VMD Tcl script that draws the C-alpha trace (Angstrom):
set ca {
  {3.59 21.24 -5.27}
  {4.84 22.15 -2.01}
  {8.65 22.54 -1.15}
  {9.37 20.74 1.75}
  {12.98 18.62 3.94}
  {12.29 15.37 4.73}
  {13.61 14.11 7.91}
  {16.84 13.24 6.14}
  {17.04 16.64 5.45}
  {16.61 16.08 1.96}
  {14.66 19.34 -0.53}
  {11.63 17.56 -1.65}
  {8.47 18.19 -3.06}
  {5.34 17.06 -2.16}
  {1.62 17.29 -3.70}
  {0.00 17.91 -0.42}
  {1.39 18.36 2.92}
  {-0.03 17.58 6.11}
  {-1.19 20.91 6.63}
  {-2.81 20.78 3.27}
  {-4.89 17.63 4.25}
  {-6.24 19.39 7.45}
  {-6.78 22.92 5.52}
  {-9.19 20.49 2.58}
  {-10.92 19.00 5.29}
  {-14.74 19.17 4.40}
  {-13.69 21.31 1.14}
  {-12.40 18.80 -1.18}
  {-12.42 14.81 -1.39}
  {-9.11 13.15 -2.39}
  {-8.18 9.71 -3.51}
  {-6.21 7.37 -1.63}
  {-4.64 3.67 -2.44}
  {-1.86 1.26 -1.31}
  {1.58 1.24 -2.69}
  {4.16 -1.48 -1.99}
  {6.40 -1.43 -4.66}
  {7.86 1.46 -7.06}
  {5.49 0.12 -9.88}
  {2.21 0.76 -7.35}
  {3.29 4.19 -6.68}
  {4.38 5.25 -9.86}
  {0.75 3.83 -11.11}
  {-1.04 5.68 -8.43}
  {0.77 8.78 -9.25}
  {0.07 8.29 -13.16}
  {-3.26 7.69 -12.84}
  {-3.76 11.20 -10.96}
  {-4.68 9.84 -7.39}
  {-4.13 11.72 -4.25}
  {-2.66 9.96 -1.83}
  {-0.60 6.54 -0.97}
  {-0.28 4.11 1.94}
  {1.77 1.04 2.59}
  {4.06 -1.00 4.62}
  {6.93 0.55 6.30}
  {8.94 -1.76 5.09}
  {9.05 -0.73 1.22}
  {9.04 2.82 2.30}
  {12.18 3.37 0.02}
  {11.13 1.73 -2.69}
  {7.36 3.36 -2.60}
  {9.20 6.82 -2.14}
  {11.69 6.08 -5.52}
  {8.34 5.02 -7.25}
  {6.07 8.25 -6.39}
  {8.47 11.00 -5.19}
  {5.95 13.71 -4.92}
  {2.91 12.03 -3.66}
  {2.36 12.49 -0.02}
  {2.91 8.94 1.31}
  {2.02 7.07 4.59}
  {4.03 4.17 6.05}
  {2.01 1.69 8.00}
  {3.42 0.31 11.19}
  {1.96 -3.32 10.77}
  {0.09 -4.80 13.64}
  {2.26 -7.60 14.91}
  {5.36 -6.40 13.77}
  {6.59 -3.87 16.36}
  {5.40 -5.18 19.31}
  {7.29 -2.69 22.15}
  {7.18 1.13 22.33}
  {10.76 1.00 21.23}
  {9.84 -1.09 18.10}
  {7.42 1.26 16.97}
  {9.42 4.53 17.37}
  {12.70 2.70 15.10}
  {10.21 1.77 12.75}
  {8.37 5.10 12.08}
  {12.03 7.13 12.62}
  {13.19 4.68 9.85}
  {10.13 5.11 7.36}
  {10.16 9.01 8.16}
  {14.04 8.76 7.14}
  {13.22 6.94 4.19}
  {10.94 9.71 2.95}
  {7.17 8.87 4.60}
  {5.07 12.09 5.24}
  {3.24 9.95 7.90}
  {2.93 6.99 9.91}
  {-0.52 4.76 10.44}
  {-0.93 2.50 13.35}
  {-4.06 0.35 14.29}
  {-2.31 0.44 17.75}
  {-4.30 1.65 20.54}
  {-4.26 5.98 21.69}
  {-1.14 5.50 23.94}
  {1.17 4.39 20.64}
  {-0.91 7.32 18.87}
  {0.60 9.74 21.43}
  {3.76 8.14 21.63}
  {4.44 8.94 18.04}
  {2.33 12.52 18.17}
  {4.90 13.57 20.69}
  {7.35 13.44 18.15}
  {5.60 15.43 15.78}
  {5.19 12.58 13.38}
  {1.98 12.96 11.85}
  {-0.06 9.72 12.99}
  {-3.05 8.44 11.01}
  {-5.06 5.90 13.74}
  {-7.46 3.24 12.48}
  {-11.10 3.49 13.88}
  {-14.50 1.21 12.89}
  {-13.70 -2.40 11.78}
  {-9.87 -3.15 12.27}
  {-9.81 -6.69 10.49}
  {-7.47 -7.79 12.84}
  {-9.01 -6.83 15.83}
  {-12.47 -8.28 14.33}
  {-12.62 -10.89 17.52}
  {-13.74 -7.76 19.64}
  {-16.53 -6.85 17.18}
  {-18.37 -10.66 16.94}
  {-16.21 -10.95 13.36}
  {-16.19 -8.96 10.05}
  {-19.24 -6.68 10.07}
  {-20.36 -3.01 9.60}
  {-19.60 -0.72 12.85}
  {-22.00 1.52 13.79}
  {-25.12 -0.31 13.39}
  {-26.82 1.21 16.69}
  {-27.26 4.68 18.31}
  {-25.25 3.24 21.61}
  {-22.33 1.86 18.95}
  {-22.15 4.61 16.91}
  {-21.68 6.97 20.02}
  {-19.27 4.79 21.29}
  {-17.34 5.26 18.11}
  {-17.56 9.05 17.91}
  {-15.86 8.61 21.39}
  {-13.32 6.77 20.16}
  {-12.28 9.66 17.44}
  {-12.80 12.03 20.27}
  {-10.03 9.94 22.30}
  {-7.66 9.73 18.94}
  {-7.78 13.48 18.33}
  {-6.96 13.83 22.42}
  {-3.96 11.41 21.57}
  {-2.11 13.47 18.72}
  {-3.81 11.62 15.62}
  {-3.97 14.17 12.52}
  {-6.21 11.42 10.46}
  {-7.49 7.83 10.40}
  {-8.31 5.05 8.28}
  {-12.33 4.87 8.88}
  {-13.10 1.17 7.63}
  {-16.64 -0.38 7.14}
  {-18.33 2.22 9.31}
  {-21.84 2.78 8.68}
  {-22.07 5.20 5.83}
  {-24.27 7.85 7.39}
  {-22.33 7.63 10.66}
  {-19.41 8.40 9.33}
  {-20.68 11.37 7.33}
  {-21.94 12.83 10.86}
  {-18.43 11.70 12.65}
  {-16.39 13.41 9.58}
  {-18.25 17.05 9.97}
  {-17.60 16.92 13.68}
  {-14.12 15.36 14.17}
  {-10.96 17.52 13.71}
  {-9.35 13.83 12.36}
  {-8.94 13.70 8.34}
  {-10.79 10.72 7.56}
  {-9.89 8.14 5.02}
  {-13.20 6.19 4.12}
  {-12.38 2.61 3.66}
  {-15.57 1.01 2.89}
  {-17.61 3.56 4.40}
  {-19.36 5.59 2.30}
  {-18.22 8.77 0.46}
  {-19.15 11.19 3.71}
  {-15.32 11.24 4.72}
  {-12.13 13.45 3.40}
  {-10.48 10.59 1.46}
  {-12.06 7.69 -0.72}
  {-9.62 5.09 -0.05}
  {-9.33 1.90 -1.84}
  {-6.69 -1.29 -1.98}
  {-4.50 -1.03 -5.15}
  {-5.22 -5.02 -5.57}
  {-9.26 -4.35 -5.38}
  {-9.16 -1.58 -7.67}
  {-7.04 -3.61 -10.62}
  {-9.32 -6.61 -9.89}
  {-6.20 -8.86 -8.58}
  {-8.07 -11.47 -7.17}
  {-11.07 -13.07 -7.92}
  {-12.87 -12.27 -4.61}
  {-12.55 -9.16 -2.86}
  {-14.35 -7.51 0.30}
  {-18.40 -6.43 -0.42}
  {-17.32 -2.49 -0.25}
  {-14.42 -3.05 -2.76}
  {-15.25 -2.48 -6.64}
  {-12.52 -4.00 -9.22}
  {-12.23 -1.15 -11.77}
  {-9.68 -3.60 -13.52}
  {-9.13 -7.10 -14.04}
  {-5.67 -7.81 -13.65}
  {-6.61 -11.60 -12.51}
  {-7.78 -12.69 -16.11}
  {-4.19 -11.38 -16.83}
  {-2.34 -13.20 -14.18}
  {-4.20 -16.39 -14.80}
  {-3.27 -16.02 -18.75}
  {0.24 -15.20 -17.32}
  {0.40 -19.14 -15.05}
  {-0.86 -20.67 -18.37}
  {1.41 -19.36 -20.63}
  {4.32 -20.04 -17.86}
  {3.38 -23.65 -17.99}
  {2.88 -23.87 -21.64}
  {6.16 -22.35 -22.35}
  {8.02 -24.80 -19.89}
  {6.41 -27.83 -21.23}
  {6.89 -26.82 -24.83}
  {10.91 -26.17 -24.16}
  {10.66 -29.85 -22.37}
  {9.58 -31.55 -25.40}
  {11.38 -29.20 -27.85}
  {14.78 -30.38 -26.03}
  {13.95 -34.22 -25.83}
  {12.81 -33.98 -29.90}
  {16.46 -32.32 -30.33}
  {14.55 -29.25 -32.33}
  {15.75 -27.26 -29.28}
  {18.34 -25.72 -29.41}
  {18.10 -24.97 -33.36}
  {20.99 -24.41 -35.60}
  {20.59 -20.69 -34.96}
  {20.92 -20.92 -31.45}
  {24.00 -22.31 -31.44}
  {27.44 -20.98 -31.68}
  {29.47 -22.62 -34.05}
  {33.00 -22.98 -35.55}
  {35.23 -22.26 -38.66}
  {35.56 -26.18 -40.36}
  {39.28 -25.89 -40.36}
  {39.40 -24.80 -36.64}
  {36.88 -27.80 -35.93}
  {39.48 -30.16 -37.91}
  {42.95 -28.65 -35.83}
  {40.77 -29.02 -32.48}
  {40.05 -32.65 -33.53}
  {43.63 -33.20 -34.51}
  {45.04 -31.99 -31.10}
  {42.61 -34.27 -29.37}
  {43.69 -37.21 -31.22}
  {47.60 -36.17 -30.37}
  {46.21 -35.57 -26.72}
}
mol new
graphics top color blue
foreach p $ca { graphics top sphere $p radius 0.5 }
foreach p [lrange $ca 0 end-1] q [lrange $ca 1 end] { graphics top cylinder $p $q radius 0.2 }
display resetview
């Protein structure tokens, strides 16, 4: 564990620092997942994952759940439209204990954050919210020309000051070639195993929904548990209604009683009122 001070000047320990991630590039593959609650962060830590990333609005609770994990706070694309909004949100996230900040915005925003010495994760490849420019949701780098343009995007983000990148749905051999050549720490989401980090959303890992992207594998089946919870909730509510209407709830053991003599005194008092 590494000893650091966070942006709120609190002494902390972390499993990794930004410098560690750079030093490990090309030497060891790490794992990353999402966390937007204390429970999700705690689960990731208990399972031995290396890194977590989640919406900056949940930074304080995520940090509380995973106090020792390298945590990237994501600035949602439509949530902070102006440069002032971006800086305010980034500083708030860092003060809440984030170790880096993610943005899907362009190099001008990356540069804005990097100038403040905030470790910045950018987003290249398929950026789903910008997929209209790619003709829809699809893999990026299917042609040599597109792969070369992507390589140039990596170099642009390097120049802007990014230290890492979420590399989403890039053709696996293309990312492998780029990752060997870029200084950015590459977090592969659906882009094969040739990056520095293998990244997958926690809801996909845990099987929380019946459908998921092609690149996502479910290693659990929380969806079935959620279905059972929904079914059990409705069955319990229906049983409560039936018992209340039948007079079987509340039962004698579920009611508070009163001694007979006290009840009689109460009734006498009511009679004289």
